[in-house]
N, C-alpha and C positions, 0 to 999 in steps of 0.2 A: 595706585596713583590717585592719589586727588584729582575729581570729575574736571574743577577747575581749572586745571594745570592741560589738561588734555583738550585737543583741537578736537572739536565736533566736525560729522560729514559735512559737507556742501549741501545744502538743499536744490543745488540745479539736479534737473530734470532732461537737461538738453533738451528744453522749450524754451529756447532765447529768443523770446518776441515780447518788444515793450509794449501793453497797452497804452496807447495814444490819450487816453478818457484819465488813466489814472499814475501812468508813469512806470509802472510797474510790470516785473515780468512776468508774463501770464502763468509762466512753469513753475518757478518759484518764491515770486511775490516779494523777492527784494529790485529794489530801487536801482539804476545803473550807479549812483556810486557805492552803493554796500557790496553790489557785485565787483566792479574794481576794485574796491577797497578788501576784499575778501582775505585772499593770500596776505596781504599787510598788516589784518586784526590779531589782535591778542586772543588766546581762548576765553576768554571773560567778553570780550567785545562779541565775537563769534556767536557765543549763546543770547549776550543781547540782543542780536539781529534776532536768531531764531523765534526768539521770545516775541518780536515784533512783529517776526512773520506770520506766526500762527496768530494773534494778535489781527492783523488784518485778515488771514482765514478764517477766521470766526465772526468778525466783522463784516464780509461777505457774503456768509451764509445765510444773515440775518434777514 
């Protein structure tokens, strides 16, 4: 099956606390809007969200 058609796993790790300074979840690095919309996103949108999450994590490591 085409990977773009398969929904990826949620990045949620059950540490659901929004950082007041960034507005990002401390567990998964998603915004509140991304968290709320996750279930209604297409697999392509979910993968784009995961790419943004990874970029945020890399940016915070620097």
